[in-house]
C-alpha positions in Angstrom: 80.2 -64.9 164.6 76.9 -63.4 163.5 76.5 -61.4 166.7 80.1 -60.1 166.3 79.4 -58.9 162.8 76.1 -57.3 163.8 77.8 -55.4 166.6 80.5 -54.3 164.2 77.9 -53.1 161.7 76.0 -51.2 164.4 79.1 -49.5 165.7 80.2 -48.4 162.2 79.8 -44.6 161.7 81.3 -44.0 158.4 78.9 -41.9 156.2 77.1 -40.4 159.2 78.5 -36.9 158.3 77.1 -37.2 154.8 73.6 -38.2 156.1 73.7 -35.3 158.6 74.8 -32.8 155.9 72.0 -34.0 153.6 69.4 -33.3 156.2 70.9 -29.9 157.1 71.4 -28.7 153.5 67.8 -29.3 152.7 66.6 -27.1 155.6 69.3 -24.5 154.6 68.1 -24.3 151.0 64.4 -24.2 152.2 65.2 -21.3 154.6 67.3 -19.4 152.0 64.8 -19.7 149.2 62.0 -18.8 151.6 63.9 -15.6 152.5 64.2 -14.8 148.8 60.5 -15.3 148.1 59.3 -13.3 151.1 61.9 -10.6 150.5 60.5 -10.1 147.0 56.9 -10.1 148.4 57.9 -7.3 150.8 59.5 -5.5 147.9 56.2 -5.7 145.9 54.3 -4.6 149.0 56.5 -1.5 149.2 56.1 -0.7 145.5 52.4 -1.0 145.8 52.4 1.5 148.6 54.5 3.9 146.5 52.2 3.4 143.5 49.1 4.6 145.4 51.0 7.7 146.5 51.9 8.5 142.9 48.3 7.7 141.8 46.8 10.0 144.4 49.2 12.8 143.4 48.4 12.3 139.7 44.6 12.2 140.4 44.8 15.6 142.1 46.1 17.3 138.9 44.0 15.2 136.4 40.5 15.3 135.2 38.1 13.6 137.6 37.6 9.9 136.9 33.9 10.5 137.6 32.6 12.2 134.4 30.8 15.5 135.1 31.8 15.6 138.8 32.0 19.4 139.0 28.6 19.8 137.4 27.0 17.3 139.7 28.5 19.0 142.8 27.3 22.4 141.5 23.9 20.9 141.1 24.1 19.5 144.6 24.9 23.0 146.0 22.4 24.9 143.8 20.2 26.0 146.7 23.1 27.0 149.0 24.2 30.6 149.2 27.6 31.2 147.5 30.3 31.2 150.2 28.5 28.8 152.5 29.9 25.3 153.2 29.2 22.7 150.5 27.0 19.8 151.1 28.9 16.6 151.8 29.4 14.1 149.0 31.3 11.0 148.2 31.8 9.4 144.8 33.6 6.0 144.4 34.9 5.0 141.0 36.0 1.3 140.8 38.0 0.7 137.7 36.3 -2.7 137.3 32.9 -1.0 136.8 31.8 1.5 134.1 29.8 3.5 136.7 30.8 5.3 139.8 28.8 5.1 143.0 27.4 8.3 144.5 25.7 11.5 143.3 23.2 9.4 141.3 25.9 7.5 139.5 28.4 9.0 137.1 30.2 7.3 134.2 33.9 6.4 134.6 36.1 8.5 132.4 38.4 5.9 130.9 40.9 8.4 129.6 41.3 10.0 133.1 41.6 6.6 134.8 44.2 5.5 132.2 46.3 8.6 132.9 46.4 7.7 136.6 47.2 4.1 136.0 49.5 4.3 133.0 50.8 7.8 133.1 51.0 10.5 130.5 52.4 8.2 127.8 49.6 5.7 128.2 51.8 2.6 128.5 53.0 0.4 131.4 56.7 0.3 132.1 59.8 1.3 130.1 60.6 2.9 127.8 59.1 5.8 129.7 57.8 8.7 127.6 57.7 12.3 128.6 55.3 13.5 131.3 54.2 12.1 134.5 54.6 8.4 135.3 51.6 6.4 136.3 50.9 3.7 139.0 51.8 0.9 136.6 55.2 2.5 135.9 56.0 2.5 139.6 54.5 -0.9 140.5 55.7 -3.2 137.8 54.6 -6.8 138.0 53.5 -9.8 136.0 50.6 -9.6 135.0 50.8 -5.8 134.7 48.7 -3.6 136.9 45.4 -2.7 135.2 42.5 -0.2 135.7 40.4 -3.0 137.3 42.9 -3.0 140.2 42.4 0.7 141.0 39.6 2.5 142.9 39.4 6.3 143.0 37.2 8.1 145.6 36.3 11.8 145.8 34.9 13.0 149.1 34.1 16.6 150.3 37.0 17.5 152.6 35.3 20.6 154.3 37.6 22.9 152.3 36.2 25.3 149.8 32.7 26.5 149.6 29.6 26.5 147.4 30.0 28.3 144.1 33.7 28.4 144.4 35.4 28.4 141.0 36.5 24.9 140.4 34.1 23.6 143.0 34.6 22.7 146.7 38.0 21.0 147.4 37.7 17.2 147.7 39.8 14.6 149.4 41.0 12.1 146.8 41.7 8.5 147.9 43.3 6.0 145.5 43.3 2.3 146.4 44.8 -0.8 144.9 42.7 -4.0 145.1 42.7 -7.7 144.1 46.4 -8.1 144.0 48.3 -11.3 144.8 51.9 -12.2 145.1 52.8 -15.4 143.4 55.5 -17.5 145.2 58.2 -18.9 142.9 60.5 -21.2 144.9 58.1 -22.1 147.7 55.4 -22.9 145.2 57.4 -25.9 144.0 58.9 -26.8 147.3 56.0 -26.5 149.7 53.1 -26.0 147.3 52.5 -22.4 148.4 50.5 -20.7 145.7 49.6 -17.0 146.3 49.6 -14.5 149.1 47.1 -11.6 148.9 48.6 -8.2 149.0 46.4 -6.1 151.4 44.6 -3.1 149.8 46.9 -0.1 149.6 45.5 3.4 149.9 47.0 6.8 149.2 45.1 10.0 150.2 45.7 13.7 149.1 43.7 16.9 149.0 42.5 17.8 145.5 44.0 20.6 143.6 42.4 21.9 140.4 41.4 18.5 139.0 42.5 19.4 135.5 44.8 17.4 133.2 45.8 20.6 131.4 47.2 21.9 134.6 
């Protein structure tokens, strides 16, 4: 009698579909939400790449982030005959530091850096004012992009010459740093916290390096 009931119980398959569906739907939700999270991460990656392009273009027509850069380069080339190639130089201005590296150290021009990061209106995100938009307007995130996330480098490109009006033509490189993507769905489901966004770099040849342009 007991053996017969045990065999009947083991042969019973009612509810098997529900159990299988429960297992499958968990995996389905996990994959779907994972696609959403990683899709948004790739979107931010693309926006970061666009932001450095905008930043480099804006830096080419803005005052140098390195205060007194033109005067320092002229001093560097003081003993070179006008028209001869300029001496090589490189100045790196990290927004997280008040001083640039290179040419003996130059102060960071906060107004020039803010114009590159926040645009002509000096604010991040909409409503957008008149004038050029900055990196923060293109790459909108929470927390917002700040000057500490931006590095601007000026390097002699080989173009121009000593005593050229406006100075030798530099190559300008704008880079984003110390950025992370915060997972939303996968943070709760799998405990994934952050994914580092690789440093993005945009490069352009300098123009007249003047905000009034």
